[in-house]
N, C-alpha and C positions, 0 to 999 in steps of 0.2 A: 545358457542363452545362447540362442543363434547368433553367428558372426555378424550377420546384417543388422540384428537388433542391437548388439553390443556397439557396433560402429555408430548407429544413430544416436544412442545415448552418450557415447563419448564425444560426438560432434556437439551435442548440446552443452556439455560440460566445458567443451574447448571454447565455445562461443562466450560463455560466461566469463572464463579466465581471460580470454582475449580482450573483452571489453574493459575489464577492471585494469588489467596490467597495461594494456594500450593507453587507456585513459591517463593513468599516472605517468607513463613515460613520455607521451606527447604534450601532456600539460607541463611537465618539468622542462623539456626541451624548447617548448614555446616560450616559457617564462624567461629562460636563459638567454634565447636569442633576442628578446625584446629589451634586454637590459643595455643601457648605453655604455660604450668602452671608457675605462677609466682614463683620466688625464694623464699625461706623461709626468712622471715624478720629477723630471729635470726641469719642468716649466714652472717656476713658483708663481707665476701670474695667472695660471689655468686652475682656478679653484670653484667649480661649479657647485660643490657640496657644502652644506652647512655642517662641518665636522663635529661640533659639540652636540648638535641635535641628533645626529646620526649615531654617534656614540651612545647616547642616552637611550635611543629606541631605535635598533638597527632595522626592525620591521615596519617602521611607521609608513614607509613609502608604499607598501602593498595594501594598507588597510582601506584605502578608499575604494580601490578596484574590488576587493573581496566583499566590502560591504555593498557595492553596487550589485555585483553578481548574486549575492546571497538575498538581497531585496527582490531582484528581478524572478529569480526561480521561486522564492517563497510566494510571491504574489500570484504568478501564474499557476503553479502547481495547486495553490490553496483554492484558488477560484474554480478550477477544473474539478478538483476532489469535492468541493462544496456543491458544485452543480450536479455532479453524478452521485451525491450522497455516498462517497467512497468511505470505506471503513477507516482510512487514514484520517479523513476529517473527523469522524465520530470520536476516534480515540484521542485526538490531540487537540480538539478545538475547546476553549475554555468557557463556551457560551452554552446555555441551556438548549436542549435539542429534543424533539420529539419525532419519531420516524414511524409510519405505518405503511405496509406494503400489501398489495392485494395482487398475488402472481398466479399466472397460469402458464404452463409449458405444454405445447403440443409436439408430438414426435417423439424423438429418443428420449426415454427415461421420464416422460411426462405423464401426470395423472390428468384423469378427465374431470378436474375440478379446479376452483380458485381456492388458494390458500392465503389466509390472513396472517401475517406475522408483524412484530414491531419491536421497537427498543426506545428508551428514553434516558436522557442524561440531564439531570435538574440540579442547578445550583442550590445548595444549602444555604439559608439566610445567615448573615453575620459571621461568614467564614472566608470572605475576600476571594471567593472562587477556588479555595484550597480543598473543599470538601464538596462531592456531588452524591446524588442519589441516582442509582443506575436500575433500570427495569428492563428485562430482556426476555425473550423467548429463545429456548434451546441455548443457554449460555455455554454449555460444554461443546456444542458443535460450532459456535462462533470462533473459538480459539484454534480449532483444527481446519477451518476453512470449508466445513461441511453445510454450513448454513446458506441459504440463498439470499437472505434479507439484506437489501442495501449493500451487496457486494458486486464490484465489477469484474466478476469472474464467470467463466462458462458454467451456465446452469445445467447440471446433470439430471436432477430431479427435484421436485418441489415437495417438501416433506411438511406436514401439518405440525404446529408446535406440540411437542411432546412433554415439555417442561417450561416453567417459568421462574424468574428469579428476581430477588432484590439484593442489591449491594451498595455499600458505601465506598467511594473513591477518594483517595488523597492524591492531589497532584500539585506541583509547583506551578503557580501561574506564571506564564511566560510572556515575554514580549514578542512582537511579530518576527524579528530577525535572529532570535536566539536559536542556535543550532541544536540544542538538546531538549529532552523531554523525559520526565520520569513520573509514572503514576504506579499505585498499588491499590487493590481491590480486595474486600472482605465481604462475603455475602452468603446468602442461604438460596439453595436451589429447590423448588417445589415441584414434585412429580406425584400426582395423585394425593394420597394422605402422607407421603413420605417427605420429609424435609432435611436436607443435607447441606453442611457448610462447604464453602469452596474458597479459593484464594487465587489471586492473579496478581503479576507485577510486570511492568512494560516500561522499557527504555529506549530511546532512539537518539541518534547523533547524525546531523547532516553537515556536509561540508562542500563547497564549491571548488571545482579544480579546473582553471581555465574556463571552457565553455560547457563543461559538464557539472552535475551535481551528484555526489554520492551521498545515500542514506541508508544507515544499517539501524535495524530495529530487532529488539530481543524481547520476547515474552515467555516468561516461565508461570506454570498454573498447576493446580492440583483440583480434581473432581473425583468424587466417589465412584463415578461410572467409568471414567477413563483412566483414573490414577493421575499420576505426575508426568509432566511433559514440558517441552519448550519448543518454541518456534523462533527461527532465525529468518531474517528478510532482509535483502540487500536491493535497494532501487538505484539504478543508474539512469540519469535523465539527461536531456539535452534539448533546450528550445531551438526548434528548427526555424520558426519565424514567429511573428507576433500572434498567429493563430494555430501554430502546430506544436506539439510537444511530444518527443519520443521518450518512453520509458521501458527499460528492460528489468524484470523483477525476477529474482531468484528467491525461492522459498523452500525451507526444509522444516518439517514438524517431526519431532521425536517423542514417541510415547514409550514409558518405561515398561508398562505391562506387555506390550507387543514387542519390544525390542525392535522397532522398525522406524525408519525415516520415510515419511510421505514427501515426495520431491515434486517441485513444480517450477517451470520456467516460463514466463510471459513476456512476449515482445508486443508493445502496444503503441500506437500512434493515436494522439487525441488531436481532433479538429474542431474549433470554435466556428460555427457558421455565423451566427448573430447572438444577440442577448437573450434569445428565446431557444435556440436550437444548438446542440452540440452533437459530436458523434465521435465514436472511437473504433479502431480496427485491431484485432488482436489475434495472435497466433500463440498456442499453448502446447506445451509437452508436460505431461503428468506421469509420474513414476513412483516406485517404492524400492527400498533397499533390502527387504526381507520377503521371502527366502533367498532372493537373489536380486541384484540391481538391474532393473528393467523398466522400459516405457510401458505404461498400461493403457494410455490414451493420448491422442493428438486432438486438438480442437482448434477450428478457425471460426471466428464470429465477427459480426458488425453490431454495435449497439448504438441505436439512435435515441436521443432524449430530448423531449419537447416540454417546455414549461406551459401548461394548460391555463393556469389561473394565477395571477399575480406571482409571488414568489414562493408558493407553498404547494402547488399541485403539478405533479409531473406525470407524463405518460412515457413509457419507455418500450421500444420494441427491438428484439435482438434475434435475428436469423443466425442460425449455428450449424456447423457440420462437424459431428464427432466421428473419430476414427478409433474404436475401442478395440483392445487386444482380444477381448472376449468374443469379438465377432470377426477376427482375423483382420484387423484395421480396415474393414470395409467402411464406406461413408454411411452415415446415419444422421439425416437432417433432423433439425428441431427449430421451433420457434417459441420464444419467451416474450411473454407481455405483462408489464407491470405498470399498475396505478399507484403512485405513492403521494402520501401527504407528508410533508417536511416542514416542521414548525421550529424555528429558532428566532433569535433577536433581530434578524435581518428582515423578518416578514412583516 
């Protein structure tokens, strides 16, 4: 790898580590600074604490602040992820959801046609939202980040559905502020006349730290087309204002058959304009670990989303600039247009 390319990739990894370590350090320092000084032991009249209650539950005094921050983050991020039909919302929502996307990409990597794709997550009756029926296009590409349907990631190319699947998902129905989520899928993928089983499992855990929230998610999977693999994702989020959210997302997908990590770093700022309009700005670096660790592409984009009709018809426009290694990192503009129908219990 050239020294300049190695330095650029090392800078990306340093930024990720700096965000995580810096967040933990400053949050702990801030928390310590905010605690009141203990009363002098020599003054028996100065007893501001309820000692018996403190002994019974020494962490009770931080519960209220933690619950407030958790609820604040969950409400804002869930609203934004739901509005943009983000994959996070699809994976962890307990509600039934049907999503259809009509996509066209012009410019870099775009095909000269519209492509229809979709997925559905339906509650099975009498299961108290523990079991769901999943219907998807290209299920093996969804876990590796290759599919374009309903993803707030740079669109490199639009591929028509090559396969379809049906699966049953088991998940623990959770409350709004619960920090964890676990689900497992068992299904069949249909490609032409061939039918092959597949399996997936996903778990995530989120924790607020001072003014930040960290969320880690792990997915393991097996498909006959790509074999066994796993995806690890870390989101570091901060609320900038009532209308702005910053999110840094680090993602690594490992495939056993390729012995390779697909790496990705996204820096995103979400902005709510009003109840019908929202926009986000994103800068991304994409790389691989095999045959050597290197950046394969940089992407900059803006994605505007407008609610056309009631709560279920959306128009999305995303101008993008790609800088692929295969073109010596020269700029390649693209424009993605998506018409989406999103049906859930809020419609």
